[in-house]
N, C-alpha and C positions, 0 to 999 in steps of 0.2 A: 152245835155253829149247821144249821140248815141253808140247802142248796139256795136260795132267795138271795143271803147274804152274802155266798159264796161269788152266786151266779152274777151280784149286783159288785164286787167287791174289783172283779175282773173286769170286766165294764169302765168300773168308776175311774178305775188305774185309765186306764184306754183312754181315757175321755179328759184324764188329769193332764197326762200328757199333751193330751190337743191345748188343752184350754192354761195348765200350767205353765208357770217359767221354768230354764232349767239353771241349776244355784250358781252362784258366783262363783266362777274360779280366779284361778291366778292371777292375773296381770288385770290393768286399767281398772278394779273396784268399783266395778261391775253392779248398781243395787242387790239389795239380799233382802230374803223375803223369809228370816226366822228371826225373830229376835230372845236378845243374850237371856239368857235364861229362860226359853221358853218350851213352848208342848216340842217332843221329840218321843222316838220310838226305838226302842231297844232291838236290834237286830241279832241274829238268836252264834254270831259271833266275838258279841260284847262288845258293839262297836254303835253309836250312835247317829242316826242319820234323823234332819230337820224334818219337823211338817210344814206346809204348806204356808204361807202367809201372805198380809200384806205388803206389796211392793212396794222398798224407800222413792222418795222425792224425793228427796235433796238434789240441786243439783253437782254437777260437775262428779273429781273422782278425786282418789287415795290412793297411795302407791306406796311398796316395800325397797329400799336402797341397800346394796351392801356397799354401800361408798358412805365418806359422813355426811360430804355435801349434796346427796342424793342426784348427783349427779347423772348416775347410770338406771331409770329407769325398771319400774314392771319387773326387777328379781325376783325369786321366788324362790330361791333352793338355798338352804345358810347352811353352815359348815358349825355356829353356836351364835347359842340367844347374839349375846352381846354385839355380834356383824348386825343384827338387822337394824336400820334405820326407818322414820316415817314420815312420806313429807307428802304433799297430794297441789289437788288444783293444776291447770296447762302446766304441760309439757311442751305448749308449743302454738304460736304464736295464729290466735283464732278460737283453740278449745274450752272449752266452759270449765270455770274455774266453780269453789266452795262459793261461802256465803262471803265477801267481804270482811276486810274487818272486825273478826268477825272470833271467838274464845271459843275452842271446840275440845271437849272433853275425847277419851282414852280407854279403849279396856280391850282384851284380847279372851278369848273363847277359841273350844276344840270347833272344829264342825259343826256339832250340832248344836252349840249356844251355850253351849256349859261355860261359864266364866272362870278364867283361867289369870286372870289378873284385873282386875280396877285401876280409876286413876288416883291416879300421885298428882298430878299436877296436869297443865291443859297443853295446848298447842293455839298458834293466835296463828290468821288468815291475813296479809296482807290487803292490798284497794284493790290486785288482781282477784281476789280469791284463789290466792298460790301458801300453802302452812308452811313453816317453819320448816326447816327439816333436821329432827329429832332422832338420839337414841332411843330407839320404842321404849329396853327397860328403865330411860329415866322418866317417863310420864305413866310407866302404868304398875304396880304394886302385889305385893302375894303375903301374904300375914304378917301384912308391915315391915313386908322388905321389896327392898326392891329387883324387877322380874317381875314373871309368870310361874304358874306352877307347867310344868309338863302335860304335853298333848297324848291321849294314847293309843297314838298313830303318828305320831309324829308333824302333823299339821295341825295350823292355826288359823283365825282368824282374827286380824284385828279390824273394830271400832272408830272411826271416826265419828260422834255427834254435836250437834249442838246443845243439847238436853246429859245432864248425867243419869237420867232413864232408858235412856239408850232405844227412843223410840223409833220399827223402822220408817219413816216418814223424816226423819232429824236423822237423818246418818250414813253412811255407808261402811262401807266391807273393801277385803283385799284379804284372800289365803296366802298364805305361804308357810315355808317345809321347813322343820331344824334335821337333818341331817347326822344320823346317829352311825359310829364307826367314825368311817375315811373322814377325814376332813377338807378335799376333795373333791368328786366325780373320776369316777378308778374305769376306764374305758373295757373290763373284762365284765364291770356289772350288768345286768341286760333281764329285765322281764321279763316275757310275754304272750301275751294274750290270744286266747284260739277263743270262736264262738265255736258251737256246732251244732247243731238240726240232729236233737237226742229221742230220738219216733222211734223210742220203747220207751221213756219217761224216766229209767233207771240212776236216772244223774254219774251216772258211770260213760264216758266218751267210747265207746264199743266200734268194731270192729267195722267198714263199712257206713257208716254212721257220716254226713255228712260234714261240710267248714263252712261255716255262712262268713262272706263276705260284703263291704260294703258296710256295715254294723260300727257304731259310736261309739269306743272306748277311751280311758283314758284311764290314766294316776292320777289321781286326786291331790291338785297343786303344781299337777302339770298341763302341759295343752292334750286336746282334745284328738285323737285318732282315730279312722275306720280302715277296718280288716279289711285282709288282700287273703292271705293265709297266713300274716302273723303280726301281732303289735310288738315291735320291737322300740325302747329307749334304750337308747346307747352312751347320750354323751353328757345330761343331764343328772345320772344317780350316784350319792353315794349306794355305800352302805346302810342298812334299815329299813325299816317297818314301812310299806306302802299299805294305799286302800288300794286297788285296781275296782274300775267299778264297769258296766256298761247298759248304757243308757235305754231309755223305753221306747222304739217307737213311738211315732205322731201319725204313721201308717195308720189304714182301714182296720186292716186286721189285729184280734186281740191277742197280743205274743203274751206266754206264759214262761219263768223260766224254772227249772227244773232242776240245778242243784250249779252254785262257786265253788272249784275245789280247786289248789295248787297238786299239778298233779305230782304223781307218786307221793304222795301224803294221804295218807285215808284224814276225811275229817266227815263230818253230820254233814245232810242237805242244812245249805246255808242258803236264804234267802230270803227278800230285803222288800222290807217294808215302803220301804223310798212312793212315792211315784212317781217321780221324776226316773227316777232309775230301778229296772228290772231288777240288777242284783249287784253284788257288792264285794268282796273278801282279801283279806288283810293278807300283805303277803311279805317274806321278809328275804333280805338276803345280802352274805354276808361274807369275810373274807378266804372262809371253809369251805362258802357254796355258793359264788356269785354272779349265777344265774338259776330264776326259777318259770315255769311256767305255771300260768292261774286261762283255770278254763269253764269257762259259763256254756251253762244246756240250757236252750231252750223252742217250748214247739210253739206253736200257732193254734189257734185254738178258729172253725168254724159251723159249720149246718152237714148236718150229715146222712142229710136226706128221712128225719122223723116227721110222722102224719099223724094228728092229733087224734084221740079218740071224736070226735066229728068224723075224719075220714071216714073211720072203720067205721061205721055207725048210718055212713051213708053208701048210695047204691054204684058209689069208685070204692071205695074198701072193700064193698058187699063183692063186686067183679074179683078185685083181687084174691079174695081169700080165695073165689072158684078156681080162682087157674092155682094155686097152691094147692101139694099136696096133704091130707092127712091135720091138714089145719085145728078139725075138730079134736079131734087125736089126743092133741096135741095140748091143746088148753084142758082136756082133760087133767092131764096130766100133773096142771100148777093147783095151789094151791086158790082158789079165789073165795070171796069172804061175803056176800048178802049186810046189811046194815043191821041186823041181830047176828054175824059171827056166822049163820050158817055156811056150810057149802054152797057153791053156786056151780053147775059145769050145764054152760052151753054146750048144742050141739047141731045150731041150727041158728042161720044168721038173725031173728029175729030175736029169738032169743039174745040172741048175746051184745044185736039194741038195744033192748029192756037192759042190760048189764051195765051198759056202757052209760045209758044216759041217766041210768038211777043213782049212781055214784054219791053220796056225800061221806062230808067227813064227819060228822058227827060220832060216827064212831070210825079211827083213824084207819083201820084194818080193811073198812069196806073202800072206801077212798084210792089207798093204796094196792088196793088190786084192781078196783081199773086203772090204775094208770101202768102195775105191770103188765095188764093183759093187755094195754096200746102198748106199748114198747115190746114185750112178745110179737105180734104183730108184724109189726114195722119190722123184726129181724123174720121170720120166716115170711113174710107176704112181700114186705115193700123193702127198702134198700140202703134199712140198717146194715153192717157191720158187726154182725151177732161180737166179734173180738177185736174190735175196735173200742180204742179207746178213750174214755172221757174224762173232762174235769170234775172233781168236785172237792176241790182241796187241801189244803197241809191239817190231815186232825177227824175233818171234818167225819168220818166215825171207824169202825173197824173195818177191815176190810180194803179203804185205801191205800197205795205204800207211799215212802217216804214226802213222796212230791205229789200229794194230793193226786193222786189218776186210780184206776178202778177200768176195767175190761165192762163194757156194755152188756155180758154176756154174769156176770161176776156180781155188777151191780143186780140185776133180774133174779139170780140166788139168793143172794142173801131176803131179799124184799119177800122172794118166795117163804124164806127161812121163820122168816116174823111172825109169818104168815099163818105155819105149823105153828107156834111158839102161841104167840097172842092174836085168837080171835076176838075180840074186841075190847074196844084201845079205848073205851071215852075221857073225859075231860080228869085231870092226874092219878089218874092211869101211869106205870112205871113206864111201861116202851111206845108212850104214845107220840112224844119228841122225836122221838127216834127212826119211829115210822113214817112221821111228818117230814121227818131229814129229806131218807129214800122217795117218798112218794115229789117232796118237791124236784129234789132230778132227776127223776123220771121226770113230772112235768115239764122241765125246759127243753129235754129227748124231747120230749113227743115233739114239742113246738117246735122245735128244729131250730132250736137255738146254739150264741157258737159256745158249744161248751164239747166238740167231735175235735180230736186230736189229727189236723193235716197229717197226712204223710209224707209230704217235704218243704223245703222252706221255700221251695221254686210256688210252690199251691198255697203260700199263704202273701201274693204279691210284691209290689216293689217297697223298697224300703222309703221312710225319708223321716230326718231327726229333726 
């Protein structure tokens, strides 16, 4: 994985949050962006999240109900599958209906679009575009039997479509949940969601790390809330497994997840790949353990005072070097390579200038040397904090932590060690791709791109969703 791809992914997620639409939640049957059985990606937790697709444009809405005449609209949590009834169309005078006098097909999927129940019958709309109320298990089947299979996290999505192909443009969806365990909500059942600024990016909430308020979070299938100190849901929960989610901000700052975990439970770093959510994690509550706390860790990325090699070769860079002590002696401790893999040891600004401007990627060790020297100058004669953390991406290379972060100084040391071992890395060399990954990251940092961890949540600006 090169830094270019990591950097593009971070920026791409932020842009997706600005331009993409939030997934349809329970109630209201808003248009959904995932085709049945369509593309999805698996998170570390084993749950799936949908890729972003085209918005549906069928008019009207659908909803589930817990009563046989569907007189109660937009219920979203049921004790069993046979309690779920389906209707749709206008629920009050003047509201939009579905296509009037039409036949609709019904299917049930999990939130990713994996099909759990296929059409066994149809539902029809009247002249006003209102669906007749039907028990859901009477119009879908699974392996020839009435009903639908279990969702991995207890959350389901019902689809109503003019076509049995369930195209987005011809479909409406609504999410609902089947509770497990107790058949009615329990007043003791509570899930708390904390969000904290993980300044050291270690994926754990450490003493002194601040809580973040004003962040949009939810339990999938329930209404979203904004964090204060905590998020509590006390009136809608039965015992079972829920998916806690943190939304991706639309604000300008680039936010990155460092972990999501259930407090008190050892868990691997869990980072979502869904562009609408920074992260999500399953959490289970039961009669023996009726409360749980979910913790989401985040940092935001921004500028870090990097200067390009062009700065260090010009008069401004020269002046900064002259105002710092022992720069050329320090450069002499680095392993710098030229186009032929020979050692370079600049002792004057003219020699340094020629080295910086002469960099070539034909021998990747040569270009890595130039970018490494540039970053070293940024930390010794410029304003970059050598102990500051920067983002490379999880698994980018050995040396980043589980959340994908590394200090600037550690990055310089990795680059230097690689140049000691491999001085000539032409096309086809086994270490060329690794050196290119380090070079790309250093290049982005030298260009002051938004890859530097900011010290506090306040430094990231106001949150918008």
